[in-house]
C-alpha positions, 0 to 999 in steps of 0.5 A: 500500500502506498504511503499516501493510502496509508496516511488516508487510512490512518487519518480516517480511523482516528474518528468514529463519525468522520471520514478524512481524505486528502488528495495529492493536490491538497484537497482535504475532504472531511465527510460527516459520516452518520448517513443513517441519521442524515448526519445529525450531530451526536456528542461524539460527532460534536467533539470530532469535527473541530479536531479534524478542522484544526488538524487540517489547519495545521497540516501543510499537506492540506491546502483547502478543506471541503466539508460534506455529508455521507449519504443523502444529507449534509447535516440535519443539525442536532440529533433530537433523540432522548438518548443524545439530549440526555448525553448532551446535558450530562456533559454539563456535570462532567467538570467545572470547565463543562459547567462553565462552557459558554460556547458548547459544541455549536460555538466551537464548530463556528470558531473552528471553521472561521479560525482554520487557516485554509479556505473551507468549502461547504459542499451541501450535498443534501439537506442542511438544517439548524446547526447543519445550516450554521455549519455551512454558513461558517464556511468560506465558500458554499457549493450546493446541489440543485436537488437539495434545500437548506433551512434554519429550521429552529422555529419548527422545533420551538427554538431560536438560532445557534451555531452562528446562524444569527451572526453569519446569515445577516452578513451574507444576505442582509438583515431583512432576508435573514430575519425572514428565513429565521422566523419562517424556518422555510426551506430554501431551494438551490436556485433561490439560495444562489440568487440571494447570495446564501451559497456561492454556486448551485451545481447539478446534483448529477456528479456533484461530488466530482464538480466540487472536487474540480472546484476545490482543486482549482482553489488548492492550486493557489498560493497557500500563504496568500490564501491564508492571509486573504482568509484572515483579512476577510474573516475580520473585515466586516467587524473592522474599521477601514483604517485598521483593515487598510493597515492589515492589508498592507502588512499582509501583502508585504508578507506575500511579497517576500515569499518564493511563491510571489517570485514564482508568479512573476517568473511564470508571468514572464514565461507565459505559463501557469505558476506552481505554488509551493507555500514558501 
């Protein structure tokens, strides 16, 4: 078995409810793997996802992260079984740290994606509801199958938003539209999601995974340092005053100009070829 295959197998076996795969081009795919539950979140999955995203953030072999779901669903939000609800509540009694945790897993999921130093793509292959919708919203780019729907979903269960939904959604589509989608909890089809800016692209359901892979490969071919610095700028941009942002941009581009990748891009331009970026 090749070294790359051994690495994939070892990484996948670390997790009970995640499948991990990394292509030679640097596309790290994290698949939520509870297809019988539409990838609804139990205690184990809640713990595993931030660890996998953090691992991808630190691993130079990963240039872009794709999060998707196994089977027919992307993520149906919290598993609402009595067993899982009891297990979640029991966590609060495990330790003083757990009792004082003011983020819980939903907060950590949002922070993991925004804090990841690699571009994160949500490949919405099936329904994304509640915290599953929040997971998609926390990604940098959302690609959606034209055969599925997304929904905030909370009002259907007598709940209010969590998982960053009330933070990300207004920033993506505006406060008025976000309010309507949260209050109505209605399903949003792919064509509407693309039109209002909820997702970046709606792609045909046929060969959706292959189309996502090609898109992710294109992003992964970019300069890793430039991608990381651009993401850091964008994540903070809407909560930063212009003068501070201009200074951050200048500092970041100075960093880029000192890299081997910038020199390679200039050589490639002169030689009329595509640059090969190495993240140095």
